[in-house]
C-alpha positions as CSV (number, residue, x, y, z in Angstrom):
1,X,17.1,-3.3,-28.8
2,X,15.9,-4.3,-25.3
3,X,12.3,-3.6,-24.4
4,X,11.4,-0.9,-21.9
5,X,10.7,-2.6,-18.5
6,X,7.4,-2.2,-16.6
7,X,6.3,-3.7,-13.3
8,X,2.7,-4.1,-12.2
9,X,2.5,-4.8,-8.4
10,X,-0.9,-6.2,-7.4
11,X,-1.7,-5.0,-3.9
12,X,-5.4,-4.3,-4.4
13,X,-6.8,-7.1,-2.2
14,X,-8.5,-6.8,1.2
15,X,-6.5,-9.6,2.8
16,X,-9.5,-11.1,4.7
17,X,-7.6,-14.4,5.4
18,X,-5.0,-12.5,7.5
19,X,-7.6,-11.3,10.0
20,X,-5.8,-8.0,10.5
21,X,-7.2,-4.5,10.8
22,X,-5.4,-3.5,7.5
23,X,-4.9,-5.3,4.2
24,X,-1.9,-7.7,4.5
25,X,0.2,-5.7,2.0
26,X,0.5,-2.9,4.6
27,X,1.4,-5.2,7.6
28,X,5.0,-4.7,8.8
29,X,7.7,-7.2,8.2
30,X,11.2,-6.3,9.4
31,X,9.9,-2.9,10.4
32,X,8.5,-2.0,7.0
33,X,5.2,-2.6,5.2
34,X,5.3,-5.9,3.1
35,X,4.5,-3.8,0.0
36,X,7.5,-1.6,0.5
37,X,9.9,-4.5,0.8
38,X,8.5,-6.0,-2.4
39,X,9.0,-2.7,-4.3
40,X,12.5,-2.2,-2.8
41,X,13.6,-5.6,-4.1
42,X,12.6,-4.7,-7.7
43,X,14.1,-1.2,-7.5
44,X,17.4,-2.6,-6.3
45,X,17.4,-5.2,-9.1
46,X,16.4,-2.8,-11.9
47,X,16.5,0.9,-11.0
48,X,15.1,1.9,-14.4
49,X,11.8,0.0,-13.9
50,X,8.5,1.8,-14.6
51,X,6.3,0.8,-11.6
52,X,2.5,0.7,-11.5
53,X,1.1,-0.1,-8.0
54,X,-2.5,-1.3,-7.8
55,X,-4.1,-0.5,-4.4
56,X,-7.5,-0.7,-2.8
57,X,-9.4,2.5,-3.6
58,X,-9.6,3.4,0.1
59,X,-5.9,3.1,0.7
60,X,-4.4,5.0,-2.3
61,X,-4.1,8.3,-0.3
62,X,-2.8,6.5,2.8
63,X,-0.1,4.8,0.8
64,X,0.9,8.1,-0.9
65,X,1.1,9.7,2.6
66,X,3.2,6.9,3.9
67,X,5.7,7.3,1.1
68,X,6.0,11.0,1.9
69,X,6.2,10.7,5.6
70,X,8.8,7.8,5.6
71,X,10.9,9.2,2.7
72,X,10.2,6.2,0.6
73,X,11.4,7.4,-2.8
74,X,9.7,5.1,-5.4
75,X,8.6,6.6,-8.6
76,X,5.3,4.8,-9.2
77,X,1.9,5.3,-10.7
78,X,-0.9,4.4,-8.3
79,X,-3.9,2.7,-9.8
80,X,-7.2,1.7,-8.1
81,X,-7.9,-2.0,-7.9
82,X,-10.9,-3.7,-9.5
83,X,-13.4,-6.2,-8.2
84,X,-11.0,-9.1,-8.9
85,X,-7.3,-9.5,-9.6
86,X,-8.1,-9.8,-13.3
87,X,-9.8,-6.4,-13.3
88,X,-7.0,-4.9,-11.2
89,X,-4.3,-6.0,-13.7
90,X,-6.5,-4.9,-16.6
91,X,-6.7,-1.4,-15.0
92,X,-2.9,-1.3,-14.7
93,X,-2.3,-2.5,-18.2
94,X,-4.0,0.6,-19.6
95,X,-0.9,2.5,-18.5
96,X,1.6,0.1,-20.2
97,X,2.6,0.8,-23.8
98,X,3.0,-1.9,-26.5
99,X,6.5,-3.1,-27.2
100,X,7.5,-3.2,-23.5
101,X,8.4,-6.1,-21.2
102,X,5.9,-6.2,-18.3
103,X,6.1,-8.2,-15.1
104,X,3.2,-8.8,-12.8
105,X,4.1,-9.3,-9.2
106,X,2.1,-10.1,-6.1
107,X,2.6,-7.3,-3.6
108,X,2.8,-9.8,-0.8
109,X,5.8,-11.8,-2.2
110,X,8.6,-9.7,-0.7
111,X,11.2,-12.5,-0.4
112,X,12.2,-13.0,-4.0
113,X,15.9,-12.4,-4.5
114,X,17.4,-9.5,-6.5
115,X,19.3,-12.1,-8.6
116,X,16.2,-14.0,-9.5
117,X,14.4,-10.8,-10.6
118,X,17.3,-9.9,-12.9
119,X,17.5,-13.5,-14.2
120,X,13.8,-13.5,-15.1
121,X,13.8,-10.2,-16.9
122,X,16.8,-11.2,-18.9
123,X,15.3,-14.6,-19.9
124,X,11.9,-13.0,-20.8
125,X,13.2,-10.7,-23.6
126,X,12.9,-13.3,-26.4
127,X,9.7,-15.1,-25.3
128,X,6.1,-13.8,-25.2
129,X,5.5,-15.2,-21.7
130,X,7.8,-16.5,-18.9
131,X,6.4,-18.0,-15.7
132,X,8.5,-19.0,-12.6
133,X,7.5,-22.4,-11.2
134,X,8.5,-24.9,-8.6
135,X,7.9,-28.6,-8.5
136,X,5.3,-29.7,-5.9
137,X,6.9,-31.8,-3.2
138,X,3.8,-33.0,-1.3
139,X,2.0,-36.2,-2.1
140,X,-1.3,-35.2,-3.8
141,X,-4.8,-36.7,-3.3
142,X,-7.9,-36.1,-5.3
143,X,-10.8,-35.9,-2.9
144,X,-14.5,-35.0,-2.9
145,X,-16.3,-33.2,0.0
146,X,-19.4,-35.1,1.0
147,X,-22.7,-33.6,2.2
148,X,-21.7,-34.1,5.8
149,X,-18.5,-32.2,5.3
150,X,-16.2,-35.2,5.3
151,X,-13.7,-35.9,2.5
152,X,-13.6,-39.0,0.4
153,X,-11.1,-40.3,-2.1
154,X,-12.2,-40.5,-5.7
155,X,-9.8,-43.2,-6.8
156,X,-8.0,-40.9,-9.1
157,X,-4.2,-40.6,-8.9
158,X,-1.9,-37.7,-9.6
159,X,1.6,-38.0,-11.0
160,X,3.4,-35.5,-8.7
161,X,6.5,-35.4,-11.0
162,X,4.4,-33.4,-13.6
163,X,2.8,-30.9,-11.2
164,X,4.4,-27.5,-10.6
165,X,3.2,-24.5,-8.6
166,X,3.3,-21.1,-10.3
167,X,4.9,-18.0,-8.7
168,X,5.3,-14.4,-9.6
169,X,6.6,-12.2,-11.2
170,X,5.1,-13.5,-14.4
171,X,6.6,-11.7,-17.4
172,X,5.1,-10.9,-20.8
173,X,5.6,-8.9,-24.0
174,X,3.2,-6.2,-23.1
175,X,1.2,-6.2,-26.4
176,X,0.6,-9.9,-25.9
177,X,-0.7,-9.6,-22.4
178,X,-2.8,-6.6,-23.2
179,X,-4.5,-8.5,-26.0
180,X,-5.1,-11.4,-23.7
181,X,-6.8,-9.1,-21.2
182,X,-9.4,-8.1,-23.9
183,X,-11.1,-11.4,-23.1
184,X,-14.1,-11.5,-20.8
185,X,-13.5,-12.4,-17.2
186,X,-13.4,-16.2,-16.3
187,X,-13.4,-17.6,-12.8
188,X,-10.6,-19.9,-14.0
189,X,-8.3,-16.9,-14.3
190,X,-6.2,-17.4,-11.2
191,X,-3.1,-15.7,-12.5
192,X,-1.8,-13.9,-15.6
193,X,-0.5,-17.2,-17.1
194,X,-4.0,-18.6,-17.1
195,X,-5.3,-15.5,-18.9
196,X,-2.5,-15.7,-21.5
197,X,-2.9,-19.4,-22.0
198,X,-6.6,-19.2,-22.8
199,X,-5.8,-16.5,-25.4
200,X,-3.3,-18.9,-27.0
201,X,-0.1,-17.3,-26.0
202,X,2.7,-19.9,-25.6
203,X,4.2,-20.1,-22.1
204,X,7.8,-20.6,-21.2
205,X,8.9,-21.6,-17.8
206,X,11.8,-21.1,-15.4
207,X,12.6,-22.5,-12.0
208,X,11.5,-20.1,-9.3
209,X,12.7,-19.8,-5.7
210,X,11.6,-21.8,-2.7
211,X,11.5,-18.8,-0.4
212,X,9.4,-16.7,-2.8
213,X,6.3,-17.3,-0.8
214,X,3.0,-15.4,-1.0
215,X,2.0,-14.0,2.4
216,X,-1.7,-14.6,2.9
217,X,-2.2,-16.0,6.4
218,X,-0.8,-15.3,9.9
219,X,1.3,-18.5,9.5
220,X,2.8,-17.2,6.3
221,X,3.8,-14.0,8.2
222,X,5.6,-16.0,10.9
223,X,7.4,-18.1,8.2
224,X,8.5,-14.9,6.4
225,X,9.9,-13.4,9.6
226,X,11.9,-16.6,10.2
227,X,13.2,-16.5,6.6
228,X,14.4,-12.9,7.1
229,X,16.5,-14.1,10.0
230,X,18.5,-16.5,7.7
231,X,21.8,-15.3,6.3
232,X,21.4,-13.3,3.1
233,X,17.7,-12.7,3.5
234,X,17.5,-9.7,5.8
235,X,18.5,-6.1,5.2
236,X,21.8,-5.4,3.5
C-alpha cells in the first residue's frame, strides 16, 4: 500500500540577498508569485498532495488574502516559520503523520518539471530518504581568507568527480524525518539531508535537473525568466 503524500514548502525566509521590498518567494515570475508557481507544479504533478506551506509570520494573512483575491485554489495548511530553516521544517512536521511520504521543497525553486516530481515520489516509496543531486561542473579550489581580505590557496585539492550539489524536493518516510528532527539544532544543518544523515538515516540519491535552480539573488531571477522563455518551460 502506497504511503499518503505530504509536501512541506519552505517559504519562511526574509530574502535579504534579493534586496527587494518583499521576501523573494512573493516576487513575480511570469506574472505570478514564485511561491505560487512552485505550488502549481506540485499540484499538477500530484493533485492528491497534502500541502503545508511555511511562511514568515508577518505574511501569513497576506498570502491567504492573495489566494482568495486571485482565485488560487490550493488546499494548504499555513504554518509560521521559525528562526531558522530547521525550526521552520520542524514546525511543519508537527502536522505530518507517521507512515507518510513527505517531501520538503524550497518555495523558491519553481522550475522543477512535473515529470521529475512524479519520478522522485515514485522512487522514494521503498527508501527512507531520497535526495536529488547534480554533479558539480566547476573546477573547485580550497582557499582561506586572509586578515587583509585576500584569498590564498591552501594546497588542498578537490576531486570534482566526487562532488555533487543537493537540490530539493528531498523526500523521506515521515516517521524517519520526524525522529531526525528531535535532535538539537546544529549550524551544520543546511538541508533536511544533513539532519537525516546526522541521525543515522541512510540516504539514497537520484539525478536532479539542471534548471531546478534556487532563486536567491537578482541574477537568479533574471536567469529564471530566461529559462521560462525556453520551449517547454513556460505556461502550458
